[in-house]
C-alpha positions as CSV (number, residue, x, y, z in Angstrom):
1,M,138.4,146.3,141.1
2,R,138.8,147.2,144.7
3,W,141.6,149.2,143.9
4,L,140.2,150.9,141.6
5,S,137.0,151.5,143.6
6,S,139.4,153.0,146.2
7,A,141.2,155.1,143.9
8,L,137.9,156.5,142.4
9,V,137.1,157.5,146.1
10,I,140.2,159.1,146.8
11,A,139.8,161.2,143.7
12,L,136.4,161.9,144.6
13,L,137.5,163.2,148.0
14,A,140.5,165.2,146.4
15,A,138.0,167.2,144.3
16,V,135.6,167.9,147.1
17,A,138.5,169.3,148.9
18,A,139.9,171.3,146.3
19,L,136.7,173.0,145.4
20,S,136.1,173.5,149.6
21,L,139.7,175.2,149.6
22,Q,138.8,177.5,147.0
23,V,136.4,179.3,149.2
24,N,138.5,181.7,151.6
25,A,136.0,183.1,153.8
26,G,138.0,184.5,156.6
27,N,141.3,184.4,158.7
28,V,142.6,183.0,161.8
29,A,144.2,185.3,164.5
30,F,146.7,184.4,167.2
31,L,147.7,187.0,169.5
32,V,150.3,186.2,171.3
33,H,151.6,189.6,173.0
34,P,153.4,191.4,171.6
35,Y,153.1,189.7,168.6
36,R,149.8,189.0,166.1
37,I,149.5,186.1,163.5
38,D,147.1,186.0,160.8
39,I,146.6,183.0,158.9
40,S,144.0,182.2,156.3
41,L,141.0,179.7,157.6
42,N,142.3,177.1,155.0
43,L,145.7,177.1,156.0
44,F,144.3,176.7,159.8
45,A,142.3,173.6,158.4
46,V,145.3,171.5,156.8
47,L,147.7,172.3,159.9
48,L,145.0,171.4,162.5
49,L,144.5,168.0,160.1
50,L,148.2,167.7,160.3
51,L,148.7,168.0,163.8
52,L,146.0,165.8,164.6
53,A,147.6,163.1,162.4
54,V,151.0,163.7,164.2
55,V,149.5,163.1,167.7
56,Y,147.4,159.9,166.3
57,W,150.8,158.2,165.2
58,V,152.9,159.4,168.5
59,A,150.0,157.9,170.7
60,R,150.1,155.0,168.6
61,A,153.6,154.5,168.7
62,I,153.2,155.0,172.6
63,Q,150.8,152.0,172.6
64,K,152.5,149.8,170.5
65,M,155.6,150.0,172.8
66,A,153.5,149.7,176.1
67,D,152.1,146.4,174.4
68,F,155.2,145.0,173.6
69,P,156.2,143.0,176.5
70,E,152.5,141.4,176.1
71,Q,153.0,140.7,172.5
72,V,156.2,139.2,173.4
73,R,154.7,136.8,175.8
74,L,151.8,136.0,173.7
75,Y,154.5,135.1,171.1
76,R,156.1,132.8,172.9
77,A,152.7,131.3,174.2
78,R,151.5,130.8,171.0
79,R,155.1,128.9,169.9
80,E,154.6,126.8,173.1
81,E,151.1,126.0,172.1
82,I,152.0,124.9,168.6
83,G,154.9,123.1,169.8
84,G,153.1,121.6,172.4
85,Q,150.4,120.4,169.6
86,R,152.8,119.1,167.7
87,A,154.3,117.2,170.1
88,L,150.6,115.8,171.5
89,I,150.3,114.5,167.6
90,D,153.5,112.6,167.5
91,A,152.7,111.2,170.8
92,M,149.6,110.0,170.0
93,K,151.1,108.5,166.5
94,G,153.6,106.6,168.3
95,L,151.1,105.6,170.9
96,L,148.8,104.1,168.1
97,E,151.8,102.7,166.2
98,G,152.8,100.6,169.5
99,R,156.0,102.7,170.1
100,F,155.3,103.6,173.4
101,A,159.0,104.7,174.7
102,R,158.5,107.3,171.6
103,A,155.3,108.2,172.7
104,E,155.9,108.7,176.4
105,R,158.9,111.1,175.1
106,A,156.5,112.9,172.9
107,A,154.3,113.6,175.7
108,R,156.8,114.6,178.1
109,A,157.7,117.4,175.1
110,A,154.0,118.3,175.0
111,Q,153.9,119.2,178.7
112,S,155.3,122.5,177.8
113,S,152.1,123.8,177.1
114,D,149.4,124.2,179.6
115,A,146.6,123.6,176.7
116,T,148.0,120.0,175.8
117,A,149.5,119.1,179.3
118,G,146.6,117.0,180.3
119,V,145.8,115.4,177.5
120,A,149.8,114.7,177.1
121,A,149.9,112.8,180.7
122,L,147.2,110.7,179.8
123,I,148.9,109.6,176.7
124,G,151.9,109.2,178.9
125,A,150.4,107.3,181.4
126,R,148.8,104.8,178.6
127,A,152.2,104.2,176.9
128,A,154.2,103.3,180.3
129,H,151.2,101.0,181.2
130,R,151.8,99.5,178.0
131,M,155.4,99.1,178.9
132,Q,154.4,97.7,182.2
133,E,156.0,100.7,183.8
134,Y,153.4,101.4,186.6
135,E,155.2,103.6,188.7
136,R,155.8,105.8,185.3
137,R,152.2,105.2,185.1
138,D,151.1,106.2,188.5
139,D,153.2,109.7,188.1
140,W,151.6,110.7,184.8
141,L,148.5,110.3,186.3
142,Q,149.3,112.5,189.1
143,R,150.2,115.1,186.6
144,A,146.9,114.8,185.0
145,E,144.9,115.0,188.3
146,G,145.8,119.0,188.0
147,D,143.6,119.6,184.7
148,S,140.1,120.0,185.8
149,A,138.9,119.7,182.3
150,M,140.6,116.0,182.1
151,Q,139.0,114.8,185.6
152,T,136.5,112.5,183.4
153,A,138.9,111.4,181.2
154,R,141.5,110.7,183.6
155,L,139.2,108.4,185.6
156,V,138.0,106.7,183.0
157,S,141.8,105.7,181.6
158,S,142.7,104.9,185.5
159,A,139.7,102.5,185.9
160,E,140.6,100.8,182.8
161,M,144.5,100.5,183.1
162,W,143.9,99.4,187.0
163,T,141.6,97.0,185.7
164,E,143.8,95.6,182.7
165,Q,146.1,95.0,185.9
166,R,143.5,93.4,188.2
167,E,143.8,96.4,190.8
168,N,139.9,95.8,191.0
169,V,139.4,97.9,193.9
170,A,141.3,100.6,192.9
171,A,139.2,100.5,189.1
172,L,136.1,100.1,190.9
173,D,136.8,103.0,193.4
174,A,137.6,105.5,190.3
175,I,134.3,104.3,188.6
176,D,132.3,105.0,191.7
177,R,133.9,108.6,192.1
178,L,133.1,108.9,188.3
179,H,129.5,108.2,188.8
180,G,129.4,110.3,192.1
181,A,130.0,113.3,190.0
182,G,127.1,112.5,187.7
183,A,129.1,111.2,184.5
184,R,127.5,107.7,183.3
185,H,128.1,106.5,180.0
186,I,128.8,103.0,178.3
187,H,132.4,102.2,178.3
188,A,132.7,102.8,181.9
189,M,130.4,100.4,182.9
190,R,132.2,98.0,180.5
191,I,135.1,98.9,182.7
192,A,133.2,98.1,185.5
193,L,131.7,94.8,184.4
194,N,135.1,93.4,183.8
195,A,136.4,94.8,187.5
196,N,133.1,93.0,188.9
197,L,133.9,90.0,186.9
198,Q,137.7,89.8,187.9
199,S,137.0,90.3,191.5
200,G,133.7,88.0,192.1
201,R,131.2,90.5,192.5
202,W,128.8,88.7,191.0
203,N,125.7,90.7,191.8
204,E,127.2,93.8,190.6
205,A,128.4,92.0,187.5
206,L,125.3,90.9,187.1
207,K,123.5,95.1,187.2
208,A,126.4,95.6,184.8
209,V,125.3,92.9,182.0
210,R,121.4,93.7,182.2
211,L,122.0,98.0,182.0
212,L,124.5,97.2,179.1
213,E,121.7,94.9,177.3
214,K,119.1,97.3,177.9
215,R,121.2,99.7,176.1
216,S,122.3,97.5,173.2
217,A,125.8,98.0,174.3
218,L,126.6,94.0,174.5
219,H,126.3,91.2,171.8
220,P,123.1,89.0,172.6
221,V,125.7,86.2,172.1
222,L,127.8,87.6,174.9
223,A,125.4,88.5,177.1
224,R,123.9,85.5,177.1
225,K,127.4,83.9,178.0
226,L,128.2,86.1,180.5
227,K,124.5,85.9,182.5
228,H,125.2,82.1,182.2
229,A,128.4,82.4,183.9
230,I,127.1,84.8,186.5
231,F,124.3,82.3,187.5
232,R,126.4,79.6,187.5
233,E,128.7,81.2,190.0
234,L,125.7,82.6,192.2
235,M,124.4,79.2,192.1
236,L,128.0,77.7,192.9
237,E,127.9,79.9,196.0
238,Q,124.6,78.2,197.7
239,R,125.8,74.7,196.2
240,H,125.9,73.6,199.9
241,D,122.6,75.0,201.3
242,A,119.8,73.3,199.3
243,A,117.1,76.0,200.5
244,A,119.1,78.8,199.8
245,L,120.1,77.3,196.2
246,E,116.1,76.9,195.6
247,A,115.5,80.5,196.9
248,L,117.9,81.4,194.6
249,W,116.6,80.3,191.8
250,R,113.2,81.5,192.1
251,R,114.7,84.9,192.4
252,F,116.1,84.6,188.9
253,P,113.6,86.5,186.1
254,E,111.6,84.1,184.2
255,N,113.0,85.0,181.0
256,D,116.7,84.1,182.4
257,R,115.2,80.8,183.8
258,R,114.2,79.8,180.5
259,V,117.6,80.0,178.9
260,P,118.8,76.3,178.3
261,E,122.4,76.9,179.4
262,I,121.5,78.5,182.6
263,A,118.5,75.8,183.4
264,L,121.1,73.3,182.8
265,E,123.5,74.5,185.2
266,A,120.4,75.0,187.6
267,A,119.0,71.3,187.1
268,R,122.7,69.8,187.8
269,L,123.0,71.5,191.0
270,L,119.4,71.0,192.1
271,N,119.7,67.1,191.3
272,R,122.8,67.0,193.6
273,E,120.9,68.9,196.5
274,G,118.0,66.6,196.5
275,R,115.9,69.3,194.6
276,G,114.7,67.3,192.0
277,Q,111.3,68.3,191.7
278,L,112.2,71.7,191.2
279,A,114.8,70.2,188.7
280,A,112.3,68.5,186.9
281,E,109.9,71.8,186.5
282,T,112.7,73.7,185.4
283,I,113.5,71.0,182.5
284,E,110.1,71.0,181.3
285,A,109.5,74.7,181.3
286,V,112.8,75.0,179.2
287,L,111.9,72.1,176.9
288,G,108.2,73.0,176.3
289,A,109.0,76.1,174.9
290,A,109.7,74.5,171.6
291,P,109.0,71.5,170.0
292,P,111.4,68.5,170.1
293,G,112.7,68.7,166.5
294,A,114.0,72.0,167.6
295,W,116.1,70.9,170.2
296,D,120.0,71.3,170.1
297,D,122.6,69.4,172.3
298,V,121.9,71.6,175.6
299,S,118.3,69.9,175.3
300,E,120.0,66.3,175.4
301,R,122.0,67.3,178.2
302,L,118.7,68.8,179.7
303,L,117.0,65.4,179.1
304,E,120.2,63.5,180.8
305,E,119.4,65.3,184.0
306,Y,115.7,65.2,183.8
307,A,116.3,61.2,183.7
308,V,118.1,61.4,187.1
309,A,115.8,64.6,188.6
310,Q,113.8,62.6,191.7
311,A,110.6,64.1,191.5
312,S,107.7,63.8,193.5
313,S,105.8,61.6,190.3
314,A,107.9,59.5,188.5
315,R,104.8,58.4,186.3
316,A,104.1,61.8,185.5
317,Q,108.0,62.3,184.5
318,L,107.4,59.2,182.2
319,E,104.3,60.5,180.3
320,R,106.0,63.9,179.9
321,A,108.9,62.0,178.4
322,E,106.6,59.8,176.3
323,A,104.7,62.8,174.8
324,W,107.8,64.4,173.8
325,L,108.7,60.9,171.8
326,S,105.6,61.1,170.0
327,Q,106.7,64.5,168.6
328,A,110.1,64.0,168.0
329,P,111.5,63.3,164.7
330,P,111.1,59.5,163.5
331,R,115.2,59.3,163.7
332,G,118.3,61.0,164.9
333,P,119.9,61.7,168.5
334,I,117.0,63.6,169.9
335,R,114.8,60.6,169.4
336,A,117.5,58.2,171.2
337,A,118.3,60.6,174.1
338,L,114.5,60.6,174.6
339,L,114.4,57.0,174.5
340,R,117.3,56.8,177.0
341,T,115.5,59.4,179.1
342,A,112.3,56.9,179.2
343,G,114.2,54.1,180.0
344,M,116.1,55.8,183.0
345,I,113.1,56.8,184.5
346,C,111.7,53.2,184.2
347,L,114.9,52.0,185.5
348,R,114.8,54.1,188.6
349,E,111.5,53.2,189.1
350,Q,112.3,49.1,188.7
351,L,110.2,48.9,185.6
352,W,112.9,46.2,184.2
353,G,110.8,45.3,180.9
354,K,109.9,48.9,179.8
355,A,113.7,50.2,180.7
356,K,115.0,47.6,178.5
357,G,113.0,48.5,175.7
358,Y,113.2,51.7,175.7
359,L,117.2,51.4,176.2
360,L,117.6,48.9,173.5
361,D,115.6,51.2,171.5
362,S,117.8,54.3,172.2
363,R,120.9,52.5,171.2
364,G,119.8,51.4,168.1
365,E,118.9,55.0,167.2
366,A,122.3,56.0,168.2
367,G,125.1,54.6,170.0
368,N,125.9,56.7,173.7
369,P,128.0,55.1,176.7
370,A,125.0,56.8,178.9
371,T,122.9,54.0,177.4
372,D,125.3,51.0,177.7
373,L,126.0,52.2,181.2
374,A,122.3,52.1,181.9
375,L,122.0,48.6,180.2
376,A,124.5,47.4,182.6
377,R,123.1,48.6,185.5
378,L,120.0,47.0,184.4
379,A,121.2,43.7,183.6
380,E,123.1,43.7,187.3
381,A,119.7,44.3,188.7
382,V,118.1,41.5,187.2
383,G,121.0,39.3,187.7
384,E,122.4,38.8,184.2
385,D,126.2,39.3,185.3
386,A,127.7,38.3,182.0
387,D,125.7,40.9,180.0
388,A,126.1,43.6,182.8
389,A,129.9,43.0,182.1
390,E,129.5,43.6,178.2
391,H,127.7,46.4,178.7
392,Y,129.9,48.1,181.5
393,R,133.2,47.3,178.4
394,D,130.9,49.0,176.3
395,A,130.3,52.1,178.2
396,A,134.2,52.0,179.1
397,L,135.2,52.1,175.5
398,G,132.5,54.7,174.8
399,Y,133.4,57.3,177.2
400,A,137.1,56.6,176.9
401,G,136.3,57.3,172.9
402,L,137.8,53.8,171.7
403,P,136.0,51.8,169.2
404,A,133.6,49.0,170.1
405,P,134.8,45.2,169.5
406,A,133.9,43.4,166.4
407,A,132.2,40.7,168.4
408,E,128.6,40.2,168.2
409,H,126.9,41.9,171.2
410,P,124.0,39.7,173.3
411,S,121.7,42.3,172.5
412,A,119.4,39.7,170.8
413,T,119.3,37.7,174.2
414,L,118.4,40.8,176.0
415,R,115.8,41.8,173.4
416,A,114.0,38.5,173.5
417,G,114.1,38.8,177.5
418,V,112.3,41.5,177.4
419,K,108.9,39.9,177.6
420,D,109.8,37.4,180.4
421,L,110.8,40.2,183.2
422,G,107.3,41.6,183.2
423,H,106.5,45.5,183.7
């Protein structure tokens, strides 16, 4: 359809030109002494058009000849760019396939083009790093340094590779330079988190965990485990200074102090450093947040620490344990743990009769070597050496994971003697 329209337009122009040339209104005279040349106006117009066409095409030819070197340069640059892009694709493909030697060779070929040299250098650095050729990796990173557009990518890649090699100081320096340039993104924070964890910079690691958690960049379970590990390390640093340990624990956010695993670590260290009152308060805050029916195995271990916490009021501890016991399920390990806790508190306060009753009931609910050990200590305290030896044996077998002997245990004698010991 286009060619038909073009033909119609050309035919129309030809018709208009033919009609115009029929009018011969005058002549054009050229005086060149001693000659005079007269031509018609129509012929002059035709000659003028031919002259303009010749001048135009000659000028075009001269321009083409002048632009030829530049065209050759652009052609070569385009060919190099296409070759660099193909090599870059091969390098990325080799890196993703795990063919690191091939990826590095392709990255070297992609250096022929300035447009792909920076990205290819980073791919070559990754490939060399995977092959543990760290000198070549650093050479590749130095090549990428010349491309200003790849500075952020170079810093992030460098920090990640240095973190994997455990060169944490260099990795953190790269992250600091990245943040100094105003670039802050999630992946860089993850790298900083790993570097801080590996180098033992717990406060900085904790800040990174909180920032990533705030941006939903960490799975809640992983964030909880990381905070547990970081808090534990922070408390272990103060394990020989009771006052510093207590001050550190009080500085932790309340929500973190209510996490059972973190509270368990704190209670263990606080009990060891003689801060039983704070340990008891910590455990009470955690266990009081849910009814005993919702407790888990961590709660059982919290009860073990609660039993040994030297609080200012053992009576208050016992009343709290009995209150939990009244809310506990009728049977199960939680009830057994609560009975053992109450029995151990009574044992600590030398309430022999109540201690024996709670401990025997706990063993009746569920066997536990800790219960047998407490019964042994109780029997030893009241002078029942034979029973103490039996319970020590049962406790040792329980901790070793060995089955108890089939002989009848003298628990009936112990249970019968509960009334004779008094309270």
